[in-house]
C-alpha positions as CSV (number, residue, x, y, z in Angstrom):
1,X,21.2,15.6,25.1
2,X,18.7,17.3,27.4
3,X,18.2,21.0,26.4
4,X,18.6,22.3,30.0
5,X,21.8,20.3,30.3
6,X,23.3,21.9,27.2
7,X,22.4,25.3,28.7
8,X,24.0,24.3,32.0
9,X,27.2,23.1,30.3
10,X,27.4,26.3,28.2
11,X,26.9,28.7,31.1
12,X,27.6,26.9,34.4
13,X,28.8,29.9,36.3
14,X,25.8,32.0,35.2
15,X,23.4,29.3,36.4
16,X,25.1,28.6,39.7
17,X,24.4,32.1,40.9
18,X,20.8,31.2,41.6
19,X,19.5,34.1,39.4
20,X,16.6,33.6,37.1
21,X,18.0,33.2,33.6
22,X,16.0,34.2,30.6
23,X,16.7,33.3,27.0
24,X,17.6,37.0,26.4
25,X,20.2,36.9,29.3
26,X,21.7,33.8,27.8
27,X,21.8,35.5,24.4
28,X,23.5,38.5,25.9
29,X,26.0,36.4,27.7
30,X,26.8,34.5,24.5
31,X,27.2,37.7,22.5
32,X,29.6,39.0,25.2
33,X,31.6,35.8,25.1
34,X,31.7,35.9,21.3
35,X,32.9,39.5,21.3
36,X,35.6,38.7,23.9
37,X,36.8,35.7,21.9
38,X,36.8,37.8,18.7
39,X,38.7,40.6,20.4
40,X,41.2,38.1,21.7
41,X,41.7,36.5,18.3
42,X,42.3,39.9,16.6
43,X,44.6,41.1,19.4
44,X,46.6,37.8,19.3
45,X,47.1,38.2,15.5
46,X,48.2,41.8,15.8
47,X,50.7,41.0,18.6
48,X,52.0,38.0,16.8
49,X,52.3,39.6,13.4
50,X,53.6,43.0,14.4
51,X,56.4,42.9,16.9
52,X,56.2,46.7,17.6
53,X,52.7,46.2,19.0
54,X,54.1,43.6,21.4
55,X,56.9,45.9,22.4
56,X,54.6,48.9,23.0
57,X,52.1,46.8,24.9
58,X,49.2,48.4,23.0
59,X,45.7,48.7,24.2
60,X,42.7,47.7,22.2
61,X,41.9,51.4,21.7
62,X,45.4,52.3,20.6
63,X,45.6,53.9,17.2
64,X,47.4,51.4,15.0
65,X,47.6,53.6,11.9
66,X,48.7,56.9,13.6
67,X,51.3,55.2,15.7
68,X,52.8,53.5,12.6
69,X,52.1,50.0,13.9
70,X,50.1,49.3,10.8
71,X,51.1,50.6,7.4
72,X,49.3,49.8,4.1
73,X,51.0,46.4,3.8
74,X,50.0,45.7,7.5
75,X,46.4,46.5,6.7
76,X,46.5,44.0,3.8
77,X,47.8,41.4,6.2
78,X,45.0,42.1,8.6
79,X,42.5,41.9,5.7
80,X,43.9,38.5,4.7
81,X,43.6,37.3,8.3
82,X,40.0,38.5,8.6
83,X,39.0,36.9,5.3
84,X,40.7,33.6,6.1
85,X,39.8,33.4,9.8
86,X,36.2,34.6,9.7
87,X,35.3,33.5,6.1
88,X,34.2,37.0,5.1
89,X,35.0,39.0,2.0
90,X,36.4,42.5,2.5
91,X,35.2,44.7,-0.3
92,X,37.3,47.6,-1.7
93,X,34.9,50.1,-0.1
94,X,35.6,48.5,3.3
95,X,39.3,49.4,3.0
96,X,39.0,52.7,4.9
97,X,41.1,53.8,7.8
98,X,38.1,53.8,10.2
99,X,37.8,50.0,9.9
100,X,41.4,49.4,10.8
101,X,42.2,52.2,13.2
102,X,42.2,50.2,16.4
103,X,41.8,46.6,17.6
104,X,38.3,47.6,18.8
105,X,37.4,49.0,15.4
106,X,38.7,45.9,13.6
107,X,36.5,43.8,15.9
108,X,33.5,46.0,15.3
109,X,34.1,45.7,11.5
110,X,34.3,41.9,11.7
111,X,31.1,41.9,13.8
112,X,29.3,44.1,11.3
113,X,30.2,41.6,8.5
114,X,29.3,38.4,10.4
115,X,26.2,39.6,12.2
116,X,23.0,39.1,10.3
117,X,21.0,42.3,9.7
């Protein structure tokens, strides 16, 4: 496949604007797309697994622990989901409320574990 064609197929809307596209712009667009997909996956899991989250129509910044949407067993279900879905190991020292407080924080935690340093 022609490299430019692959880029065009990956980001057709971006390229149709007529703007000059640099490799860095494409990388940023890809990172944004990955983050949105990751956010959607985590959100979908929370809404599917925890009916109260659906009922309350939670936002990504809503406090899952304070509101009682997630309890200790719920956190373990989220951990299992993260480990299976993203093939990462969640260590005991990662099991802190800050990592599971909101959907946004869960996404940031997964990104921290999957992004190379």
